[in-house]
C-alpha positions as CSV (number, residue, x, y, z in Angstrom):
1,X,40.2,-44.5,-19.8
2,X,36.8,-44.6,-18.7
3,X,34.4,-47.2,-20.3
4,X,31.0,-46.7,-21.0
5,X,28.3,-49.2,-20.5
6,X,28.9,-50.8,-24.3
7,X,32.4,-50.9,-23.7
8,X,33.5,-47.7,-25.6
9,X,35.6,-46.0,-24.1
10,X,36.0,-41.7,-23.3
11,X,39.3,-40.4,-23.6
12,X,40.3,-38.1,-21.3
13,X,40.4,-35.2,-23.8
14,X,36.5,-35.7,-23.5
15,X,36.4,-35.7,-20.1
16,X,37.1,-32.4,-19.8
17,X,35.4,-31.1,-22.6
18,X,32.3,-33.0,-20.6
19,X,33.6,-31.2,-17.2
20,X,34.0,-27.7,-18.8
21,X,30.7,-28.3,-20.0
22,X,28.8,-28.6,-16.9
23,X,30.7,-25.4,-15.4
24,X,29.1,-24.0,-17.8
25,X,26.4,-25.1,-17.7
26,X,26.4,-24.4,-13.6
27,X,27.9,-21.2,-14.4
28,X,25.2,-19.9,-17.3
29,X,22.8,-21.1,-14.9
30,X,23.0,-19.1,-12.0
31,X,23.5,-15.6,-13.9
32,X,20.5,-16.6,-15.5
33,X,18.5,-16.4,-12.2
34,X,20.5,-13.3,-11.4
35,X,18.2,-10.8,-13.4
36,X,15.6,-8.1,-12.4
37,X,12.3,-7.9,-14.2
38,X,8.9,-6.1,-14.3
39,X,5.7,-7.1,-15.5
40,X,4.8,-6.5,-19.0
41,X,3.3,-3.7,-17.7
42,X,5.3,-1.9,-16.8
43,X,7.2,-0.5,-19.6
44,X,8.6,1.2,-23.2
45,X,6.3,4.0,-23.8
46,X,3.4,3.2,-21.5
47,X,1.5,6.0,-19.5
48,X,1.7,6.9,-16.0
49,X,-1.5,8.2,-14.0
50,X,-0.6,12.0,-12.7
51,X,-1.5,13.2,-9.5
52,X,-1.2,10.4,-7.2
53,X,1.8,7.6,-6.7
54,X,2.6,5.0,-9.0
55,X,4.4,1.8,-8.1
56,X,6.7,0.6,-9.6
57,X,7.5,-3.1,-9.1
58,X,9.1,-6.1,-10.5
59,X,11.3,-9.4,-9.1
60,X,15.0,-9.9,-8.8
61,X,17.0,-12.0,-6.4
62,X,16.3,-12.2,-2.7
63,X,17.8,-10.1,-0.1
64,X,18.9,-7.5,-2.9
65,X,18.7,-4.1,-3.1
66,X,17.0,-2.2,-5.9
67,X,16.4,1.6,-7.2
68,X,14.5,2.8,-9.1
69,X,14.8,7.0,-10.9
70,X,12.6,8.7,-12.6
71,X,12.2,12.7,-12.9
72,X,14.0,13.8,-10.8
73,X,12.3,11.4,-8.0
74,X,15.1,8.5,-6.6
75,X,13.8,5.3,-4.5
76,X,14.7,1.8,-3.3
77,X,13.1,-1.4,-1.4
78,X,15.0,-4.8,-0.6
79,X,13.2,-8.0,-2.4
80,X,12.0,-10.5,-0.3
81,X,12.1,-13.4,0.2
82,X,9.6,-14.4,-2.6
83,X,11.5,-12.2,-5.2
84,X,9.5,-9.8,-5.7
85,X,10.5,-5.3,-5.0
86,X,7.9,-2.5,-4.9
87,X,9.0,1.3,-4.7
88,X,6.4,3.9,-5.1
89,X,7.0,7.1,-6.7
90,X,5.6,10.3,-5.7
91,X,2.8,12.3,-6.7
92,X,3.8,14.0,-10.5
93,X,2.7,17.1,-12.3
94,X,1.5,15.6,-16.3
95,X,4.5,15.3,-18.1
96,X,4.6,15.3,-22.1
97,X,8.5,14.8,-22.0
98,X,9.3,10.9,-22.6
99,X,11.9,10.4,-19.8
100,X,13.9,7.0,-19.1
101,X,12.8,5.5,-15.9
102,X,16.1,3.2,-14.6
103,X,14.9,-0.1,-12.1
104,X,19.1,-0.8,-10.8
105,X,19.5,-4.5,-9.3
106,X,20.8,-7.2,-10.1
107,X,20.6,-5.7,-14.0
108,X,19.9,-2.8,-15.3
109,X,16.2,-1.9,-17.1
110,X,15.6,1.3,-18.8
111,X,11.7,1.8,-20.7
112,X,12.3,5.0,-22.5
113,X,9.9,7.5,-23.0
114,X,8.2,6.9,-20.2
115,X,5.0,10.7,-20.1
116,X,3.3,11.1,-16.8
117,X,-1.3,12.1,-17.4
118,X,-4.3,9.7,-17.8
119,X,-4.1,6.2,-17.1
120,X,-7.5,4.5,-18.3
121,X,-8.7,0.9,-18.3
122,X,-10.5,-0.7,-21.2
123,X,-12.9,-4.1,-20.2
124,X,-15.6,-5.9,-21.2
125,X,-17.1,-7.7,-23.8
126,X,-17.0,-7.2,-27.9
127,X,-18.3,-3.2,-27.2
128,X,-15.1,-3.0,-25.5
129,X,-13.1,-4.6,-27.6
130,X,-14.5,-3.9,-31.2
131,X,-11.9,-2.4,-32.9
132,X,-10.9,1.6,-34.9
133,X,-10.4,-0.5,-38.2
134,X,-14.3,-2.3,-37.7
135,X,-15.9,1.4,-36.6
136,X,-17.4,4.3,-39.2
137,X,-14.9,6.0,-41.3
138,X,-12.6,3.8,-40.6
139,X,-9.7,4.2,-43.5
140,X,-10.6,8.8,-42.7
141,X,-9.7,7.7,-39.0
142,X,-6.8,5.4,-39.6
143,X,-5.7,8.4,-41.5
144,X,-5.6,10.8,-39.3
145,X,-4.9,8.8,-36.4
146,X,-1.4,10.5,-35.4
147,X,-1.6,11.1,-31.9
148,X,2.0,10.1,-30.0
149,X,1.0,11.5,-26.7
150,X,-1.4,8.5,-26.4
151,X,-1.1,5.7,-26.1
152,X,-2.2,2.1,-25.1
153,X,-1.4,-2.0,-24.2
154,X,-3.0,-4.9,-25.2
155,X,-3.8,-7.9,-22.9
156,X,-4.5,-10.3,-24.3
157,X,-7.4,-13.4,-24.3
158,X,-6.0,-15.3,-21.0
159,X,-9.1,-17.6,-17.9
160,X,-6.1,-18.2,-15.2
161,X,-7.1,-20.6,-11.8
162,X,-4.8,-18.6,-9.9
163,X,-4.4,-15.5,-9.1
164,X,-1.5,-14.0,-11.9
165,X,1.8,-12.1,-11.3
166,X,2.4,-11.3,-15.1
167,X,0.8,-12.0,-18.8
168,X,2.3,-11.7,-22.0
169,X,1.9,-9.0,-23.9
170,X,3.7,-6.9,-27.2
171,X,3.8,-3.8,-25.5
172,X,2.6,0.0,-24.9
173,X,2.5,1.8,-28.2
174,X,1.7,5.3,-29.3
175,X,-0.6,5.8,-30.7
176,X,-0.2,6.3,-34.8
177,X,-1.5,5.6,-38.5
178,X,-0.1,2.2,-38.5
179,X,-0.9,0.6,-34.6
180,X,-4.1,2.5,-34.1
181,X,-6.2,-0.3,-36.3
182,X,-5.8,-2.8,-33.9
183,X,-6.9,-0.3,-30.6
184,X,-9.4,-0.3,-29.2
185,X,-12.4,1.8,-30.5
186,X,-14.6,3.5,-28.0
187,X,-11.5,3.7,-26.2
188,X,-9.8,5.5,-28.2
189,X,-12.2,7.8,-29.0
190,X,-12.6,8.8,-24.8
191,X,-9.2,9.0,-25.8
192,X,-8.2,11.3,-27.8
193,X,-11.2,13.3,-26.6
194,X,-10.1,13.5,-23.1
195,X,-6.2,14.5,-24.2
196,X,-8.2,17.3,-26.5
197,X,-10.1,18.5,-23.4
198,X,-7.0,18.0,-20.8
199,X,-4.1,19.0,-23.3
200,X,-2.3,16.1,-21.1
201,X,-1.2,11.8,-22.4
202,X,-3.5,9.3,-22.3
203,X,-2.8,5.9,-21.8
204,X,-5.6,3.3,-22.1
205,X,-4.5,0.0,-21.2
206,X,-7.5,-2.9,-23.3
207,X,-8.5,-5.3,-21.2
208,X,-11.3,-6.9,-22.7
209,X,-12.7,-10.5,-24.3
210,X,-15.8,-10.4,-26.9
211,X,-18.8,-12.3,-25.4
212,X,-17.8,-12.5,-22.2
213,X,-20.4,-12.7,-18.9
214,X,-19.7,-10.1,-16.2
215,X,-19.2,-12.7,-13.2
216,X,-15.5,-14.0,-14.5
217,X,-14.1,-10.5,-14.4
218,X,-15.2,-10.1,-10.4
219,X,-12.8,-10.3,-7.4
220,X,-13.2,-12.6,-5.1
221,X,-13.6,-9.3,-2.5
222,X,-15.9,-8.0,-5.3
223,X,-18.7,-10.7,-4.8
224,X,-18.5,-10.2,-1.2
225,X,-18.9,-6.8,-0.7
226,X,-22.6,-7.8,-1.9
227,X,-25.4,-9.4,0.4
228,X,-27.1,-10.5,-3.2
229,X,-25.0,-12.7,-4.9
230,X,-23.6,-15.1,-0.8
231,X,-24.9,-17.9,-2.0
232,X,-24.6,-18.3,-5.3
233,X,-21.1,-17.2,-5.5
234,X,-20.0,-16.1,-2.1
235,X,-19.8,-19.4,-1.1
236,X,-18.5,-21.1,-3.4
237,X,-15.2,-18.9,-4.2
238,X,-13.2,-22.1,-3.3
239,X,-15.7,-23.6,-6.6
240,X,-14.4,-21.0,-9.7
241,X,-13.2,-20.6,-12.0
242,X,-14.0,-23.9,-13.4
243,X,-12.2,-26.0,-15.2
244,X,-12.9,-26.9,-19.5
245,X,-11.2,-30.0,-20.5
246,X,-7.7,-29.2,-19.7
247,X,-7.8,-25.5,-19.2
248,X,-10.0,-23.0,-17.6
249,X,-13.3,-22.8,-18.7
250,X,-12.7,-18.4,-19.1
251,X,-17.3,-17.2,-18.4
252,X,-16.2,-18.8,-14.9
253,X,-16.3,-16.2,-12.0
254,X,-12.9,-15.7,-11.2
255,X,-11.4,-16.7,-14.4
256,X,-10.1,-13.5,-16.7
257,X,-9.6,-11.2,-13.3
258,X,-7.0,-13.7,-12.2
259,X,-5.7,-13.9,-15.7
260,X,-6.2,-10.4,-17.1
261,X,-7.1,-7.9,-14.2
262,X,-4.3,-9.3,-11.6
263,X,-1.9,-8.9,-13.6
264,X,-1.6,-5.4,-14.1
265,X,-1.6,-4.8,-9.6
266,X,-0.2,-2.0,-8.4
267,X,-0.6,-0.8,-11.9
268,X,-2.1,3.2,-11.1
269,X,-5.9,4.6,-12.4
270,X,-7.5,6.5,-13.2
271,X,-11.0,5.1,-13.9
272,X,-12.4,2.3,-15.3
273,X,-14.8,2.7,-18.9
274,X,-17.0,-0.4,-18.6
275,X,-18.6,-1.7,-21.8
276,X,-20.6,-4.9,-21.5
277,X,-23.8,-6.2,-20.8
278,X,-25.4,-8.8,-23.9
279,X,-24.0,-11.4,-22.1
280,X,-25.4,-10.9,-19.1
281,X,-28.8,-9.9,-20.8
282,X,-32.8,-10.3,-19.2
283,X,-31.0,-11.2,-15.1
284,X,-32.2,-6.4,-14.4
285,X,-31.6,-6.0,-11.1
286,X,-29.7,-9.0,-10.3
287,X,-26.9,-7.8,-12.8
288,X,-27.2,-4.2,-10.8
289,X,-26.0,-6.5,-8.0
290,X,-22.9,-8.0,-10.0
291,X,-22.2,-4.4,-11.5
292,X,-22.2,-3.2,-7.7
293,X,-20.1,-6.1,-6.6
294,X,-17.1,-5.4,-10.6
295,X,-16.8,-1.9,-9.1
296,X,-16.6,-2.7,-5.5
297,X,-14.0,-5.2,-6.2
298,X,-12.2,-3.1,-8.1
299,X,-12.6,-0.2,-5.9
300,X,-11.5,-2.2,-3.4
301,X,-8.5,-4.0,-5.0
302,X,-6.3,-0.4,-6.5
303,X,-7.0,0.4,-2.8
304,X,-9.3,3.7,-4.9
305,X,-12.5,4.6,-2.5
306,X,-13.3,6.9,-5.5
């Protein structure tokens, strides 16, 4: 028998149990690592942008080969040393029939009911965050909100000191009377009109936060692209975002780009709806320069000059 420090004894059976328990823990830990993971922006019910290449990416064990299959296409990629992989789906026509996107790596991930249509980012402050259930004739609008080809995903409030690769989310939701109440109202009415005009699926990404200024949403490259912002912002990027207690000041430059926009990249979008300005009230031409930085910055990080 083996003596414990307090003089007690560990029986052989107990020793064997501890030994096997250690093996179980070791192997459980090992196998837990071997998993194909996707960012939350990629999920069942999502809408992919028509007429453009659509990156699909995620994480797995390094050197693993990952295969992505969707709509008759099949693409493979080798996982990098950083654990990240990425493929690009060829441009597709709009398709309102849900299909399954399959990712095969260490494990198999299936995304169900994926459509192809128009994808729009809906960002800004409370004007954009304002939900359907607080809009005019809300009860009637909600009751008539049965538009399953319009999909919405809500990005939670999440300031960050560094660019994030992922963000928690409840996922994509097809528009029904049960869920439309919490959609961005501006985004929903825009998407509904667009769906009626184009007759294609519509994807809405709600990344917004009431009361926020424009500076937290601008990426570093945006500040650097505007000479008027050089002294106060571009030359001081290493000082941002500012801290608040043990966290990050969500009103500080870069904070919301890092936590609520960067995790979406490089998901292909057609464009962005921006509804903000009150929190920068009184800035006049300076706000104009900041808008230039936001537009140039988002175009750059999405690699879309248009």
